[in-house]
C-alpha positions in Angstrom: -31.2 5.4 8.5 -28.3 7.2 9.9 -29.3 10.6 9.7 -32.9 9.0 11.7 -30.8 7.8 14.2 -28.8 10.5 14.4 -31.7 13.1 15.5 -32.8 10.3 17.5 -29.1 9.9 19.1 -29.1 13.8 19.7 -32.7 13.9 21.1 -31.6 11.5 23.6 -28.6 13.3 24.4 -29.9 16.1 25.1 -33.1 14.9 27.6 -30.9 13.4 29.2 -29.9 15.7 31.8 -27.5 13.7 33.5 -25.7 13.5 31.0 -25.6 16.7 29.5 -24.9 18.5 32.5 -21.6 16.4 33.7 -20.2 16.0 30.0 -21.1 19.2 28.5 -22.2 21.6 31.6 -20.0 20.3 34.2 -16.3 21.1 32.1 -17.6 25.2 31.7 -18.6 25.3 35.0 -14.9 24.1 35.8 -13.5 26.5 33.5 -15.5 29.8 35.0 -14.6 28.5 38.2 -10.6 28.0 38.1 -10.6 30.6 35.4 -12.0 32.8 37.9 -9.4 31.9 41.1 -6.2 32.2 39.1 -6.9 33.2 35.7 -4.5 36.2 35.3 -1.9 34.3 37.1 1.7 33.5 34.6 2.4 30.4 33.6 5.9 31.6 32.7 6.6 28.2 31.3 4.1 28.5 28.3 4.8 32.9 28.2 0.3 32.7 28.7 -2.1 33.5 31.6 -4.0 31.0 33.8 -7.1 31.2 31.9 -5.4 31.0 28.6 -3.6 27.7 29.7 -6.4 26.5 31.7 -8.4 26.4 28.1 -6.5 23.6 26.7 -7.3 21.7 29.9 -10.4 21.7 30.0 -10.7 21.1 26.2 -8.5 18.2 27.1 -10.9 17.6 30.0 -14.2 18.0 27.6 -13.0 15.2 25.2 -12.4 12.8 27.9 -15.6 13.7 29.7 -18.0 13.5 26.4 -16.5 11.1 24.3 -14.9 8.7 26.7 -16.7 8.6 29.9 -20.5 9.8 29.0 -19.8 7.2 25.5 -18.4 4.3 28.1 -21.9 4.8 30.6 -24.0 4.8 27.6 -23.0 1.7 26.1 -22.8 -0.2 28.9 -26.5 0.9 30.1 -27.9 0.4 26.6 -25.8 -3.2 26.6 -27.2 -4.3 29.8 -30.6 -3.0 29.3 -31.1 -5.0 25.9 -31.0 -2.0 23.8 -28.3 -3.0 21.7 -29.3 -6.5 21.6 -32.9 -5.8 20.0 -30.9 -3.3 17.8 -29.2 -5.9 15.8 -32.6 -7.4 15.1 -33.7 -4.4 13.5 -32.9 -3.4 10.2 -30.7 -0.8 11.1 -26.8 -1.5 9.8 -25.0 -1.7 13.0 -22.3 0.9 10.7 -25.4 3.3 11.0 -25.9 3.2 14.5 -22.3 3.5 15.3 -21.7 6.2 12.6 -24.9 7.8 14.3 -23.4 7.7 17.7 -20.1 8.7 16.3 -21.2 11.9 14.8 -23.3 12.6 17.5 -20.6 12.7 20.2 -18.5 15.0 17.3 -21.4 17.6 17.5 -21.9 17.4 21.4 -17.7 18.4 21.7 -17.9 20.5 18.7 -20.5 22.8 20.7 -18.8 22.5 23.7 -15.6 23.5 22.1 -17.0 26.5 20.7 -18.9 27.5 24.3 -15.7 27.2 25.6 -13.9 29.4 23.4 -16.8 31.8 23.7 -16.8 32.1 27.3 -12.9 32.1 27.6 -13.0 35.5 25.4 -16.0 36.9 26.9 -15.1 36.4 30.6 -11.2 36.5 30.7 -9.9 38.3 27.3 -8.6 35.0 25.8 -7.9 35.7 22.2 -9.9 33.2 19.5 -7.4 30.8 17.9 -6.1 32.0 14.4 -5.8 27.8 13.1 -9.5 26.7 12.5 -8.7 24.0 10.3 -6.5 22.6 12.8 -8.1 22.7 15.8 -11.4 21.5 13.8 -9.1 18.4 12.9 -7.7 18.2 16.4 -11.7 18.0 17.9 -12.3 15.2 15.0 -9.4 13.0 15.9 -9.8 13.5 19.9 -13.4 12.5 19.3 -12.9 9.2 17.3 -9.4 7.8 19.4 -11.3 8.4 22.4 -14.8 7.4 21.0 -12.7 3.8 20.6 -11.1 4.2 23.9 -14.6 4.3 25.5 -16.1 1.5 23.7 -13.3 -0.6 24.3 -13.7 -0.1 28.5 -17.0 -1.2 27.9 -15.6 -4.6 27.3 -14.7 -5.2 30.6 -17.5 -3.5 32.6 -19.7 -6.7 33.8 -22.9 -4.5 34.6 -24.6 -1.5 34.5 -24.2 -0.2 38.3 -20.6 -0.6 37.8 -20.8 1.4 34.5 -20.4 4.4 36.3 -18.3 3.8 38.7 -15.7 1.9 36.6 -15.1 4.8 34.2 -15.1 7.5 36.8 -12.5 5.3 38.0 -10.7 5.7 34.5 -10.8 9.4 33.3 -11.1 11.3 36.5 -7.5 10.5 37.6 -6.4 10.7 34.1 -8.1 13.8 33.9 -5.6 14.8 36.9 -2.5 13.8 35.9 -2.6 14.5 32.1 -2.6 18.5 33.5 -6.5 19.3 32.9 -6.3 21.6 35.1 -3.1 23.0 36.1 0.6 22.0 35.2 2.0 19.0 35.5 5.8 19.9 35.9 6.1 19.4 39.7 4.4 16.3 39.1 7.1 13.7 41.3 8.8 11.4 39.0 6.8 8.9 39.6 3.2 10.8 38.6 5.1 12.3 35.7 6.0 8.8 34.2 2.2 7.8 34.3 1.4 11.0 32.6 3.9 10.9 30.1 2.0 7.3 29.2 -1.9 8.6 29.0 -3.5 9.9 25.6 -5.4 12.8 27.5 -1.6 14.5 28.1 -0.5 14.2 24.4 -4.4 15.6 23.5 -3.7 18.6 25.4 -0.2 19.3 24.5 -2.0 19.2 21.0 -4.4 21.7 22.2 -2.2 24.2 23.8 -0.1 24.4 20.4 -3.3 25.2 18.3 -5.5 27.2 21.1 -2.0 29.0 22.9 0.7 29.0 19.9 -1.4 28.8 16.9 0.8 25.9 15.3 -0.7 24.1 13.1 -1.5 20.5 13.6 0.9 18.9 11.6 3.9 21.2 13.0 4.5 18.1 15.6 3.4 14.8 14.6 4.1 13.6 17.8 1.1 14.5 20.1 -1.2 13.7 17.2 0.6 10.5 16.5 0.2 9.4 20.0 -3.3 10.2 20.8 -4.0 8.1 16.8 -2.1 5.2 18.4 -4.5 5.2 21.5 -7.3 5.2 19.2 -6.2 2.3 16.9 -5.9 0.4 20.0 -9.2 0.8 21.7 -10.6 0.5 18.1 -8.4 -2.8 17.8 -10.0 -4.1 21.3 -13.3 -3.0 20.3 -13.3 -5.3 16.8 -12.2 -8.4 19.3 -14.3 -7.5 22.4 -17.5 -5.8 21.8 -20.8 -7.4 22.4 -24.4 -6.6 21.5 -25.7 -8.9 24.2 -25.8 -8.0 28.1 -23.2 -9.2 30.0 -25.3 -9.9 33.4 -26.2 -13.1 34.2 
């Protein structure tokens, strides 16, 4: 049943052209555009080029778009349309549905990571990372943590019409402040303080360590711990407040 639902989730994702574009294609387009603008500019503080530095940021933006924003919108739409309520009345166990959705998200983001790495290498001569195991673990950590936060966010969204507005109001500022598109070192103190509270900031730093500096994921547990802690927070909120029935009306 888990495999059957996973296949269904994959078909639904790729057949939804708008969802596939904004969560999968859009990060690739942003990387091409921004990489073409300042791809050869050196980032002296990191000892890399702009295209290399941007790669780690777009990987962070990708997980936020796919596992956080995309998943949150899907869950709200299915909840408010009654799909989740009807699923609860079928023989499909709740764990199988959740597992299929999470596995589908992992597959999508993994494909996106591979596409970004190939694109960076072909267009901007960015070398492939050496720490493939650490990269795989970071992908898994990011999807699980941000998926938990995305589902937790659905607990405060009351209508299908407001789903996109609320999600965009959260994840777009987070992406900018966390440094998905440029270095946040020039931020004023207030913005820097806010950025230091965001899970995406630490996830991008984790990706920088692995992709840019070829470090193992366990070389510095600070970034892993903060991302995991945010994921646990999202999981707790989800367990306590998530509902399968529509909230409208």
